[in-house]
C-alpha positions as a Markdown table, in Angstrom:
| # | Residue | x | y | z |
|---|---|---|---|---|
| 1 | Met | 8.6 | -1.4 | -24.6 |
| 2 | Lys | 9.5 | 1.9 | -22.9 |
| 3 | Gln | 10.3 | 1.8 | -19.2 |
| 4 | Met | 8.0 | 3.9 | -17.1 |
| 5 | Glu | 9.4 | 6.8 | -15.1 |
| 6 | Tyr | 9.3 | 6.0 | -11.4 |
| 7 | His | 11.0 | 7.9 | -8.5 |
| 8 | Asn | 13.6 | 6.7 | -6.1 |
| 9 | Pro | 12.5 | 3.8 | -3.9 |
| 10 | Val | 11.8 | 4.8 | -0.3 |
| 11 | Leu | 14.1 | 3.6 | 2.5 |
| 12 | Leu | 15.9 | 1.4 | 0.0 |
| 13 | Lys | 18.9 | 0.2 | 2.0 |
| 14 | Glu | 17.0 | 0.0 | 5.3 |
| 15 | Thr | 14.1 | -2.1 | 3.9 |
| 16 | Val | 16.3 | -4.5 | 2.0 |
| 17 | Asp | 18.8 | -4.8 | 4.9 |
| 18 | Gly | 15.8 | -5.7 | 7.1 |
| 19 | Leu | 15.3 | -8.9 | 5.1 |
| 20 | Ala | 18.8 | -10.2 | 6.1 |
| 21 | Ile | 19.0 | -11.8 | 2.6 |
| 22 | Arg | 20.6 | -15.2 | 2.1 |
| 23 | Pro | 22.2 | -15.6 | -1.3 |
| 24 | Asp | 20.2 | -18.8 | -2.0 |
| 25 | Gly | 16.9 | -17.6 | -0.5 |
| 26 | Val | 13.5 | -17.1 | -2.0 |
| 27 | Tyr | 12.1 | -13.5 | -1.6 |
| 28 | Val | 9.0 | -11.6 | -2.6 |
| 29 | Asp | 8.5 | -7.9 | -3.4 |
| 30 | Val | 4.8 | -7.4 | -3.3 |
| 31 | Thr | 4.8 | -3.8 | -4.5 |
| 32 | Phe | 7.2 | -3.9 | -7.6 |
| 33 | Gly | 6.4 | -0.4 | -9.1 |
| 34 | Gly | 9.6 | 0.9 | -10.6 |
| 35 | Gly | 11.5 | -2.1 | -9.5 |
| 36 | Gly | 14.0 | -0.3 | -7.2 |
| 37 | His | 13.7 | -2.5 | -4.2 |
| 38 | Ser | 13.6 | -5.6 | -6.4 |
| 39 | Arg | 16.9 | -4.6 | -8.2 |
| 40 | Glu | 18.6 | -4.2 | -4.8 |
| 41 | Ile | 17.4 | -7.6 | -3.6 |
| 42 | Leu | 18.7 | -9.2 | -6.8 |
| 43 | Lys | 22.1 | -7.6 | -6.2 |
| 44 | Arg | 22.3 | -9.5 | -3.0 |
| 45 | Leu | 21.1 | -12.9 | -4.3 |
| 46 | Gly | 23.4 | -15.5 | -5.6 |
| 47 | Pro | 22.8 | -17.7 | -8.7 |
| 48 | Asp | 20.5 | -20.0 | -6.8 |
| 49 | Gly | 18.4 | -17.2 | -5.2 |
| 50 | Arg | 14.9 | -16.4 | -6.5 |
| 51 | Leu | 12.8 | -13.2 | -6.4 |
| 52 | Tyr | 9.0 | -13.1 | -7.2 |
| 53 | Ala | 7.4 | -9.7 | -7.5 |
| 54 | Phe | 3.7 | -8.6 | -7.6 |
| 55 | Asp | 2.1 | -5.5 | -9.1 |
| 56 | Gln | -1.5 | -5.2 | -10.3 |
| 57 | Asp | -0.8 | -2.0 | -12.3 |
| 58 | Lys | -0.1 | -2.9 | -15.9 |
| 59 | Asp | 2.2 | 0.2 | -16.2 |
| 60 | Ala | 4.7 | -1.6 | -13.8 |
| 61 | Leu | 5.1 | -4.4 | -16.3 |
| 62 | Leu | 7.1 | -2.1 | -18.5 |
| 63 | Asn | 9.8 | -2.1 | -15.7 |
| 64 | Ala | 10.2 | -5.9 | -15.7 |
| 65 | Ile | 13.8 | -7.0 | -15.0 |
| 66 | Asp | 15.5 | -9.3 | -17.4 |
| 67 | Asp | 17.0 | -11.8 | -15.0 |
| 68 | Glu | 16.4 | -15.6 | -14.9 |
| 69 | Arg | 16.1 | -15.4 | -11.1 |
| 70 | Phe | 13.2 | -13.0 | -11.3 |
| 71 | Val | 9.4 | -13.4 | -12.0 |
| 72 | Leu | 7.0 | -10.5 | -12.2 |
| 73 | Ile | 3.3 | -11.4 | -11.5 |
| 74 | Asn | 0.6 | -9.0 | -12.7 |
| 75 | Glu | -1.7 | -9.5 | -9.7 |
| 76 | Asn | -2.8 | -8.0 | -6.5 |
| 77 | Phe | -0.7 | -9.1 | -3.6 |
| 78 | Arg | -3.8 | -10.2 | -1.7 |
| 79 | Phe | -3.5 | -13.4 | -3.8 |
| 80 | Ile | 0.2 | -13.9 | -2.8 |
| 81 | Lys | -0.1 | -17.5 | -1.6 |
| 82 | Arg | -2.2 | -18.6 | -4.5 |
| 83 | Phe | 0.1 | -17.3 | -7.2 |
| 84 | Leu | 3.3 | -18.4 | -5.5 |
| 85 | Arg | 1.8 | -21.9 | -5.3 |
| 86 | Phe | 1.3 | -21.8 | -9.1 |
| 87 | Tyr | 5.1 | -21.4 | -9.4 |
| 88 | Gly | 5.7 | -24.2 | -6.9 |
| 89 | Val | 6.6 | -22.0 | -4.0 |
| 90 | Arg | 5.2 | -22.8 | -0.6 |
| 91 | Lys | 7.7 | -21.2 | 1.7 |
| 92 | Val | 9.8 | -18.0 | 1.3 |
| 93 | Asp | 12.6 | -16.4 | 3.3 |
| 94 | Gly | 11.5 | -12.8 | 3.1 |
| 95 | Ile | 8.7 | -10.5 | 1.9 |
| 96 | Leu | 9.0 | -6.8 | 1.2 |
| 97 | Gly | 6.0 | -4.4 | 0.9 |
| 98 | Asp | 6.0 | -0.7 | 0.1 |
| 99 | Phe | 2.3 | 0.2 | 0.4 |
| 100 | Gly | 0.3 | 3.1 | -0.9 |
| 101 | Val | 0.4 | 4.8 | -4.2 |
| 102 | Ser | 3.5 | 4.9 | -6.3 |
| 103 | Ser | 5.1 | 8.2 | -7.4 |
| 104 | His | 4.3 | 7.2 | -11.0 |
| 105 | Gln | 0.6 | 6.8 | -10.2 |
| 106 | Phe | 0.5 | 10.2 | -8.5 |
| 107 | Asp | 2.3 | 11.9 | -11.4 |
| 108 | Val | 0.2 | 10.6 | -14.3 |
| 109 | Ala | -2.7 | 13.1 | -14.3 |
| 110 | Glu | -5.3 | 10.9 | -15.9 |
| 111 | Arg | -5.1 | 8.3 | -13.2 |
| 112 | Gly | -6.8 | 10.8 | -10.9 |
| 113 | Phe | -4.7 | 10.1 | -7.7 |
| 114 | Ser | -3.3 | 13.6 | -7.3 |
| 115 | Thr | -5.0 | 16.7 | -6.0 |
| 116 | Arg | -2.7 | 18.7 | -8.3 |
| 117 | Phe | -4.3 | 17.8 | -11.6 |
| 118 | Glu | -7.7 | 18.1 | -13.3 |
| 119 | Ala | -8.7 | 14.6 | -14.2 |
| 120 | Asp | -11.7 | 12.2 | -14.4 |
| 121 | Leu | -12.5 | 10.6 | -11.1 |
| 122 | Asp | -10.7 | 7.2 | -11.3 |
| 123 | Met | -8.0 | 6.2 | -8.7 |
| 124 | Arg | -7.9 | 2.6 | -9.7 |
| 125 | Met | -4.5 | 0.9 | -9.0 |
| 126 | Asn | -5.7 | -1.9 | -11.2 |
| 127 | Gln | -6.9 | -0.2 | -14.4 |
| 128 | Ala | -9.1 | -3.1 | -15.2 |
| 129 | Gly | -10.9 | -2.9 | -11.8 |
| 130 | Lys | -14.7 | -2.2 | -11.9 |
| 131 | Leu | -14.9 | 0.2 | -8.9 |
| 132 | Ser | -13.7 | 3.7 | -9.6 |
| 133 | Ala | -13.8 | 7.0 | -7.7 |
| 134 | Tyr | -16.6 | 8.1 | -10.1 |
| 135 | His | -18.7 | 5.1 | -8.9 |
| 136 | Val | -18.0 | 5.8 | -5.2 |
| 137 | Ile | -18.8 | 9.6 | -5.5 |
| 138 | Asn | -21.9 | 9.2 | -7.6 |
| 139 | Glu | -23.5 | 5.9 | -6.5 |
| 140 | Tyr | -22.6 | 5.4 | -2.8 |
| 141 | Asp | -25.4 | 6.4 | -0.4 |
| 142 | Glu | -24.9 | 9.1 | 2.2 |
| 143 | Ser | -24.1 | 6.7 | 5.1 |
| 144 | Asp | -21.5 | 4.8 | 3.1 |
| 145 | Leu | -19.8 | 8.1 | 2.1 |
| 146 | Arg | -19.9 | 9.3 | 5.7 |
| 147 | Ile | -18.3 | 6.1 | 7.0 |
| 148 | Met | -15.7 | 6.2 | 4.3 |
| 149 | Phe | -14.6 | 9.8 | 5.0 |
| 150 | Leu | -14.6 | 9.1 | 8.8 |
| 151 | Gln | -12.8 | 5.8 | 8.8 |
| 152 | Tyr | -10.3 | 6.2 | 5.9 |
| 153 | Gly | -9.9 | 10.0 | 5.9 |
| 154 | Glu | -10.3 | 10.5 | 9.7 |
| 155 | Leu | -12.3 | 13.6 | 8.8 |
| 156 | Arg | -14.5 | 15.0 | 11.6 |
| 157 | Asn | -16.8 | 16.8 | 9.2 |
| 158 | Ala | -17.5 | 13.5 | 7.3 |
| 159 | Pro | -21.3 | 13.9 | 7.6 |
| 160 | Lys | -21.2 | 17.4 | 6.0 |
| 161 | Leu | -18.9 | 16.2 | 3.2 |
| 162 | Ala | -21.3 | 13.3 | 2.4 |
| 163 | Arg | -24.4 | 15.5 | 2.5 |
| 164 | Ala | -22.7 | 18.1 | 0.1 |
| 165 | Ile | -21.9 | 15.3 | -2.4 |
| 166 | Ile | -25.4 | 13.8 | -2.3 |
| 167 | Ser | -27.0 | 17.3 | -2.7 |
| 168 | Ser | -24.7 | 18.2 | -5.7 |
| 169 | Arg | -25.1 | 15.0 | -7.6 |
| 170 | Lys | -28.9 | 15.3 | -7.6 |
| 171 | Asn | -28.4 | 18.0 | -10.3 |
| 172 | Arg | -25.7 | 16.3 | -12.4 |
| 173 | Pro | -23.0 | 13.7 | -11.9 |
| 174 | Ile | -19.7 | 14.7 | -10.4 |
| 175 | Lys | -17.3 | 13.6 | -13.1 |
| 176 | Thr | -13.9 | 15.2 | -12.5 |
| 177 | Ser | -11.5 | 16.2 | -9.7 |
| 178 | Leu | -12.2 | 19.9 | -10.4 |
| 179 | Glu | -16.0 | 19.3 | -10.0 |
| 180 | Leu | -15.4 | 17.4 | -6.7 |
| 181 | Lys | -13.2 | 20.2 | -5.4 |
| 182 | Glu | -15.9 | 22.8 | -6.2 |
| 183 | Val | -18.5 | 20.8 | -4.3 |
| 184 | Leu | -16.3 | 20.5 | -1.3 |
| 185 | Lys | -14.8 | 24.0 | -1.5 |
| 186 | Pro | -17.0 | 25.3 | 1.5 |
| 187 | Phe | -15.2 | 22.8 | 3.8 |
| 188 | Met | -11.7 | 23.9 | 2.9 |
| 189 | Val | -10.2 | 25.7 | 6.0 |
| 190 | Lys | -7.8 | 28.5 | 5.0 |
| 191 | His | -4.2 | 27.4 | 5.0 |
| 192 | Lys | -5.2 | 23.8 | 5.4 |
| 193 | Glu | -6.8 | 23.2 | 2.0 |
| 194 | His | -4.1 | 20.8 | 0.8 |
| 195 | Lys | -4.2 | 18.7 | 4.0 |
| 196 | Ile | -8.0 | 18.4 | 3.9 |
| 197 | Leu | -8.0 | 17.5 | 0.2 |
| 198 | Ala | -5.3 | 14.9 | 0.7 |
| 199 | Gln | -7.4 | 13.3 | 3.5 |
| 200 | Ile | -10.5 | 13.3 | 1.2 |
| 201 | Tyr | -8.6 | 11.8 | -1.7 |
| 202 | Gln | -7.0 | 9.2 | 0.6 |
| 203 | Ala | -10.4 | 8.1 | 1.8 |
| 204 | Ile | -11.7 | 7.7 | -1.7 |
| 205 | Arg | -8.6 | 5.9 | -2.9 |
| 206 | Ile | -8.6 | 3.4 | 0.0 |
| 207 | Glu | -12.2 | 2.6 | -0.7 |
| 208 | Val | -11.7 | 2.2 | -4.5 |
| 209 | Asn | -8.8 | -0.1 | -4.0 |
| 210 | Gln | -10.0 | -1.9 | -0.8 |
| 211 | Glu | -6.6 | -1.1 | 0.6 |
| 212 | Ile | -7.4 | -2.0 | 4.2 |
| 213 | Glu | -9.0 | -5.3 | 3.4 |
| 214 | Val | -6.2 | -6.2 | 1.0 |
| 215 | Leu | -3.5 | -5.4 | 3.6 |
| 216 | Lys | -5.3 | -7.6 | 6.2 |
| 217 | Glu | -5.7 | -10.5 | 3.8 |
| 218 | Phe | -2.0 | -10.2 | 2.9 |
| 219 | Leu | -0.8 | -10.1 | 6.5 |
| 220 | Met | -2.9 | -13.1 | 7.5 |
| 221 | Gln | -1.0 | -15.2 | 4.9 |
| 222 | Met | 2.4 | -14.3 | 6.3 |
| 223 | Gln | 2.5 | -16.9 | 9.1 |
| 224 | Gly | 1.9 | -19.8 | 6.7 |
| 225 | Leu | 4.2 | -18.5 | 4.0 |
| 226 | Leu | 7.3 | -17.5 | 5.8 |
| 227 | Asp | 9.9 | -20.1 | 6.8 |
| 228 | Lys | 11.1 | -19.9 | 10.4 |
| 229 | Gly | 13.6 | -17.1 | 10.6 |
| 230 | Gly | 12.1 | -15.5 | 7.5 |
| 231 | Arg | 11.6 | -11.7 | 7.6 |
| 232 | Ile | 8.9 | -9.2 | 6.6 |
| 233 | Ser | 10.0 | -5.6 | 5.8 |
| 234 | Leu | 7.0 | -3.4 | 5.4 |
| 235 | Ile | 6.6 | 0.4 | 4.7 |
| 236 | Ser | 3.3 | 2.2 | 5.5 |
| 237 | Tyr | 2.4 | 5.8 | 4.7 |
| 238 | His | -0.7 | 6.5 | 6.8 |
| 239 | Ser | -1.7 | 5.7 | 10.4 |
| 240 | Leu | -4.5 | 3.2 | 9.4 |
| 241 | Glu | -1.9 | 0.9 | 7.6 |
| 242 | Asp | 0.8 | 1.4 | 10.2 |
| 243 | Arg | -1.5 | 0.5 | 13.1 |
| 244 | Leu | -2.5 | -2.8 | 11.4 |
| 245 | Val | 1.1 | -3.7 | 10.6 |
| 246 | Lys | 2.3 | -2.8 | 14.2 |
| 247 | Arg | -0.5 | -4.8 | 15.8 |
| 248 | Phe | -0.1 | -7.8 | 13.5 |
| 249 | Ile | 3.7 | -7.9 | 14.3 |
| 250 | Arg | 3.0 | -7.7 | 18.0 |
| 251 | Asn | 0.0 | -10.1 | 18.3 |
| 252 | Gly | -0.4 | -11.9 | 15.0 |
| 253 | Met | -3.9 | -10.4 | 14.9 |
| 254 | Phe | -5.7 | -7.1 | 14.3 |
| 255 | Glu | -8.1 | -7.0 | 17.3 |
| 256 | Gly | -8.1 | -8.2 | 20.8 |
| 257 | Glu | -5.1 | -10.0 | 22.5 |
| 258 | Pro | -3.6 | -13.4 | 21.9 |
| 259 | Glu | -4.7 | -16.2 | 24.3 |
| 260 | Lys | -2.4 | -17.1 | 27.2 |
| 261 | Asp | -1.5 | -20.6 | 28.3 |
| 262 | Leu | -1.8 | -21.9 | 31.9 |
| 263 | Tyr | 1.5 | -20.1 | 32.8 |
| 264 | Gly | 0.5 | -16.7 | 31.3 |
| 265 | Asn | 2.6 | -17.1 | 28.2 |
| 266 | Val | 1.4 | -16.0 | 24.8 |
| 267 | Ser | 2.3 | -17.7 | 21.5 |
| 268 | Val | 2.8 | -15.1 | 18.7 |
| 269 | Pro | 4.1 | -15.8 | 15.2 |
| 270 | Phe | 6.6 | -12.9 | 14.9 |
| 271 | Lys | 9.1 | -11.0 | 16.8 |
| 272 | Lys | 9.9 | -7.4 | 15.9 |
| 273 | Val | 13.4 | -6.6 | 14.6 |
| 274 | Gly | 14.7 | -3.2 | 15.8 |
| 275 | Gly | 12.3 | -0.3 | 16.2 |
| 276 | Leu | 10.4 | 1.9 | 13.9 |
| 277 | Val | 12.5 | 3.2 | 11.0 |
| 278 | Ile | 11.8 | 6.6 | 9.4 |
| 279 | Pro | 13.6 | 8.4 | 6.6 |
| 280 | Thr | 16.3 | 10.9 | 7.2 |
| 281 | Asn | 15.8 | 14.6 | 6.5 |
| 282 | Glu | 18.3 | 14.1 | 3.6 |
| 283 | Glu | 16.1 | 11.4 | 2.0 |
| 284 | Ile | 13.0 | 13.5 | 2.4 |
| 285 | Lys | 14.7 | 16.4 | 0.6 |
| 286 | Val | 15.5 | 14.2 | -2.3 |
| 287 | Asn | 12.3 | 12.2 | -2.3 |
| 288 | Asn | 9.3 | 14.0 | -0.9 |
| 289 | Arg | 7.2 | 10.8 | -1.0 |
| 290 | Ala | 9.3 | 9.5 | 1.8 |
| 291 | Arg | 8.1 | 12.1 | 4.4 |
| 292 | Ser | 5.4 | 10.0 | 5.9 |
| 293 | Ala | 7.0 | 6.5 | 5.5 |
| 294 | Lys | 7.3 | 4.2 | 8.4 |
| 295 | Leu | 9.2 | 0.9 | 8.1 |
| 296 | Arg | 8.6 | -2.0 | 10.5 |
| 297 | Ile | 10.6 | -5.3 | 10.3 |
| 298 | Ala | 9.8 | -8.6 | 11.9 |
| 299 | Glu | 11.0 | -12.2 | 12.0 |
| 300 | Arg | 9.0 | -15.4 | 11.9 |
| 301 | Ile | 9.5 | -17.3 | 15.1 |
């Protein structure tokens, strides 16, 4: 099988360094993609080390690594604990996540992720998934569209965007990215068209792939899955994800504050390792996808 073309992994050294890899440890790469991070982990593992990787996109299977220490699981990482248990793994020493859309998914026009191409409305990371961008745009009611654009795109004119879609699709379905752009053209502010379109596409993509729910489900499994001293090394690309990761590392929860004992102490499952890591200007020049990446590292207490 032909290997799929993927771009350079983002923050490769920093992310893998953050795991503080033990040669005989058990590690998980929950966003395999082109396998760049996984290959770097395998370089640092000894003969008794193990690496499990997840990717729900069947295209990623073409990049599977031929190594007896490696297992690639074609599933969404929201099911991490269930599938690791299938392989007899109950505790791991480190987990790496590089969230968002892969460069490959952006670059394949027919997947519908990119604002650059004319394509059917799709945006499914799992190509077998039932919910597509077409379904969201043509079947969601006005209030659901409004909430989606407001929450996931952080678009102030979300009500107007939703109304325009509802009005247009009464005449005929909105089938392609070009048709969607035409409908929303009146809301494109001069010199900001690309940014606004990116926010609109982000909102639809997050909804189609349930990205926020998936991330929350994944993070809530970390406490039970990581051995004490185990590390998580997580890259986010937009503020919604990064806020969840940051708050989870700090509190072990997404809302509110952890309870204090009689002495005012709080018990949290993680301690952060170092500060926020962002790519260098040099990396961004070589790999434009890195420009919005934020890496956070934490250790299980």
